[in-house]
C-alpha positions in Angstrom: -29.5 266.9 108.3 -27.3 269.4 109.2 -27.0 271.5 112.1 -30.6 272.0 113.5 -31.9 274.8 116.1 -34.1 273.5 119.4 -35.8 276.8 120.1 -38.5 276.4 123.2 -41.5 277.7 122.5 -44.2 278.4 126.0 -48.1 278.9 126.2 -48.4 280.9 129.4 -51.7 281.2 128.5 -52.9 277.8 130.2 -51.4 278.6 133.4 -48.1 279.6 134.3 -46.5 282.8 136.2 -43.6 285.5 135.2 -41.5 283.0 137.8 -42.4 279.8 136.3 -41.4 281.5 133.0 -37.9 282.8 133.9 -37.1 279.1 135.3 -38.3 278.0 131.9 -35.8 281.0 130.1 -33.2 280.3 132.6 -33.3 276.4 131.7 -33.4 277.0 127.7 -30.3 279.2 128.7 -28.1 276.5 130.5 -29.0 273.3 128.3 -27.4 275.0 125.4 -31.0 276.0 123.4 -30.7 278.6 121.0 -34.0 280.7 121.9 -37.2 280.8 124.1 -40.1 282.0 122.5 -43.7 282.3 123.9 -47.4 283.5 122.8 -49.4 286.3 122.9 -52.5 284.9 124.0 -54.5 286.5 127.3 -56.9 283.6 127.6 -57.0 280.0 128.2 -57.3 276.9 126.1 -59.2 274.1 126.2 -60.4 272.4 129.1 -58.0 274.2 132.0 -58.8 277.4 134.1 -55.5 279.2 133.3 -54.5 280.3 136.9 -53.0 282.4 137.6 -54.2 284.2 134.6 -52.2 285.0 131.6 -49.3 287.5 131.5 -48.2 290.0 128.7 -46.0 289.0 126.3 -43.8 292.0 126.0 -43.9 292.6 129.3 -42.6 289.2 129.6 -39.7 289.3 127.2 -38.7 293.4 128.6 -38.2 290.9 132.8 -36.2 288.3 130.2 -34.5 290.4 128.7 -32.7 292.1 132.0 -32.8 287.9 133.7 -30.4 286.7 131.0 -28.0 286.6 128.9 -27.1 284.8 125.2 -30.5 283.0 124.3 -32.4 284.9 121.5 -37.0 286.4 122.6 -38.9 286.4 120.6 -42.6 285.7 120.0 -44.9 283.4 118.1 -46.5 284.6 117.9 -47.2 289.2 118.4 -50.9 289.2 117.6 -52.1 291.9 115.3 -54.7 292.8 116.9 -53.7 293.7 120.3 -51.4 296.9 119.9 -50.7 299.9 117.2 -48.1 299.1 115.0 -46.1 302.5 116.9 -46.8 301.6 120.2 -45.6 298.3 119.1 -42.5 299.4 117.4 -41.5 301.4 120.5 -42.3 298.6 122.7 -40.0 295.4 120.2 -37.2 298.6 120.3 -37.2 299.2 124.0 -36.7 295.1 124.4 -34.2 294.9 121.9 -31.8 297.6 123.9 -33.1 296.4 127.0 -31.2 292.8 125.8 -28.7 293.9 124.4 -30.4 293.4 121.0 -31.2 289.4 121.3 -35.0 289.9 120.0 -36.7 288.1 117.6 -40.6 289.9 116.1 -43.0 287.6 114.9 -45.9 289.1 113.4 -49.5 287.8 112.9 -52.9 288.6 112.3 -54.3 287.2 115.8 -57.7 284.7 115.6 -59.0 284.5 118.4 -61.9 286.1 118.9 -63.1 285.2 122.7 -60.0 286.4 124.2 -60.9 290.5 122.4 -64.7 289.1 123.2 -62.7 288.4 127.3 -60.6 292.0 127.8 -62.6 294.5 125.3 -60.0 294.2 122.5 -61.8 295.2 119.3 -61.9 292.8 117.1 -61.7 293.7 113.4 -62.7 291.7 110.1 -60.1 292.8 107.6 -57.4 291.3 109.4 -55.0 290.5 107.0 -55.3 294.2 105.0 -54.2 295.4 109.3 -50.5 292.9 109.3 -49.8 293.9 105.8 -49.5 297.6 107.2 -48.2 297.2 110.7 -45.1 295.6 108.9 -44.9 298.5 106.8 -45.4 301.4 109.7 -42.8 299.0 112.0 -40.1 297.9 109.7 -40.5 301.7 108.2 -39.9 302.8 111.5 -37.3 301.1 112.3 -35.1 301.7 109.0 -36.0 305.7 108.9 -32.4 307.3 109.9 -31.8 309.2 113.1 -32.7 312.4 112.1 -35.2 311.9 109.5 -39.2 311.4 110.4 -41.3 308.4 108.7 -45.2 308.9 107.4 -47.3 307.2 106.3 -51.0 307.1 104.8 -52.6 303.9 104.7 -55.9 302.6 104.8 -55.5 301.4 108.5 -53.7 303.6 109.9 -51.7 306.7 109.5 -48.4 308.5 111.0 -47.2 311.8 110.2 -43.8 312.9 111.1 -42.4 310.7 113.1 -39.0 310.6 114.7 -39.0 307.3 114.4 -37.5 306.3 118.3 -36.6 304.7 119.8 -33.8 302.4 117.3 -33.3 298.7 118.8 -30.1 297.8 119.0 -29.3 295.7 116.4 -29.3 297.0 112.9 -31.7 294.6 111.8 -34.1 292.9 114.1 -34.9 289.8 112.2 -38.9 289.6 111.4 -40.7 285.8 111.3 -43.8 286.1 109.5 -45.9 282.2 109.9 -48.8 280.6 108.6 -49.9 278.4 105.7 -51.9 280.1 103.6 -51.1 279.9 100.2 -51.2 283.0 98.8 -51.4 286.6 100.5 -49.3 284.1 103.4 -46.3 283.6 101.2 -46.2 287.5 99.3 -46.3 288.6 102.5 -43.2 286.4 104.1 -41.1 287.1 100.7 -41.7 291.1 101.0 -41.0 291.5 104.9 -39.7 287.5 107.0 -36.6 287.2 107.7 -38.0 283.2 108.8 -41.3 281.7 107.8 -42.2 279.7 110.3 -44.9 276.9 109.9 -47.2 275.8 113.2 -48.1 272.5 113.8 -47.8 271.0 110.3 -47.6 268.0 108.7 -43.9 267.7 106.8 -46.1 267.1 104.1 -48.2 269.9 104.1 -44.9 272.6 105.6 -42.8 270.5 102.7 -45.3 272.0 100.1 -45.2 275.7 102.1 -41.8 276.2 102.2 -42.5 275.9 98.3 -44.7 279.1 98.0 -42.9 280.9 100.1 -39.7 280.2 97.7 -41.5 281.2 95.0 -43.3 284.2 95.9 -39.6 285.3 97.1 -37.8 284.6 93.8 -41.2 286.6 91.6 -40.3 289.3 94.1 -36.7 289.0 93.6 -35.7 287.7 95.8 -33.1 284.6 97.2 -35.5 282.5 98.4 -31.8 281.5 100.4 -32.1 284.6 102.5 -34.9 282.9 104.5 -34.6 280.7 107.7 -37.3 278.1 107.5 -39.0 276.9 110.3 -41.5 274.5 112.1 -43.1 274.7 115.3 -44.1 271.2 116.3 -45.8 270.9 120.0 -42.9 268.2 122.2 -42.9 265.2 124.9 -40.6 262.6 124.6 -39.3 260.3 127.3 -36.4 258.2 128.1 -39.1 255.2 127.8 -42.1 254.6 127.0 -43.5 254.4 130.0 -41.8 257.5 130.6 -43.4 259.2 126.9 -46.4 258.3 128.0 -46.0 260.5 131.9 -45.9 263.6 130.1 -48.7 262.5 127.3 -50.6 262.1 130.4 -49.4 265.4 131.7 -50.6 267.4 129.1 -53.9 266.2 128.6 -52.8 264.5 124.7 -52.6 260.7 123.7 -48.4 259.0 123.0 -50.6 258.0 119.7 -51.6 261.3 119.1 -48.5 263.3 119.6 -45.8 260.7 117.4 -48.6 261.8 114.6 -48.5 265.2 115.1 -45.5 266.6 117.0 -42.2 265.0 118.2 -43.0 262.3 121.0 -41.4 259.4 122.2 -37.6 258.2 122.5 -34.7 260.8 122.0 -34.2 258.4 118.9 -38.1 258.8 117.6 -38.0 262.3 118.0 -34.8 263.1 115.8 -36.1 260.5 113.0 -39.2 263.4 113.1 -37.2 266.2 112.9 -34.3 264.4 110.3 -38.2 264.1 108.0 -38.5 268.1 108.6 -34.9 269.1 107.6 -35.6 267.0 104.6 -38.6 269.6 103.5 -36.0 273.0 104.2 -36.1 273.3 107.9 -33.2 274.3 109.7 -35.0 275.9 112.6 -38.3 274.0 115.5 -39.7 275.2 117.8 -40.0 272.9 120.7 -43.6 273.8 122.1 -43.3 272.6 125.5 -46.7 272.4 127.1 -45.4 271.4 131.2 -44.2 274.5 132.4 -43.3 272.6 135.5 -41.5 269.6 134.2 -37.7 271.0 133.4 -36.3 267.4 133.3 -38.3 267.4 129.9 -36.1 270.5 128.7 -32.8 268.2 130.0 -33.2 265.1 128.5 -34.1 266.8 125.3 -30.9 268.3 125.5 -28.7 265.8 126.5 -30.1 263.7 124.1 -32.0 265.2 121.3 -30.3 268.4 120.7 -26.6 267.1 121.1 -27.0 264.7 118.4 -27.9 268.0 115.9 -25.6 270.6 116.7 
């Protein structure tokens, strides 16, 4: 299989305050995982009250930047509808500096209309064309040499003589793009992405989409092996059947469904399933952890799954 990076991916909108996220991030670091990522949502989904309420993705990452020292930090994905691109470029650059250069920047169109309605956020119809302009602006601002200015005249956004400051601490902040769109998404990834992520997809769909991205990269004159290819999958691991069932019940899911759609079962079963994704070209897996109070779950994955993938 080769080396497989395992990252912890959380969904705080389902109900988690900053202290809970900090505990998970510290466990992520102490247990040897590669990174802590979180979603960017303001409204709970499904049958949960989401108490005590949402936390902001970039404020969370700013706090964690100062309270961790090794792990990478990022979003799957920052919603393109939530923030103006110039403001987002400043925010991400500042968090990167606060972390000593550990930020990875995932950006998507934004899709959950109900959270926009709930908090008065505009929900434009033409989201993909906005995403294209946002990527051009954010990377353009970061790449503009100090002392020079950046201007952009697009359909959705216009910038004039921006000083393009501040700069991130890293010379190049890794950019993540993802999704299952068959045409525009691979082309956008070929142009801007350092990593391409597929969320919650089967092995077969993952292989198909990675193939599209590789073809788009080649067509764009880029070596497709320059990109990291990653998958995001729900995790529910137990030392025995009873523990797997308990953890599935805690997140309101069925064991059989989790085994079919995610990484569930014994450590051996999960390692085998990860191996099937590795055959598609996946070299990094984001483990969606839905019960953030169960730190023993992370310890088990670290000691019994991650240890077999190094």
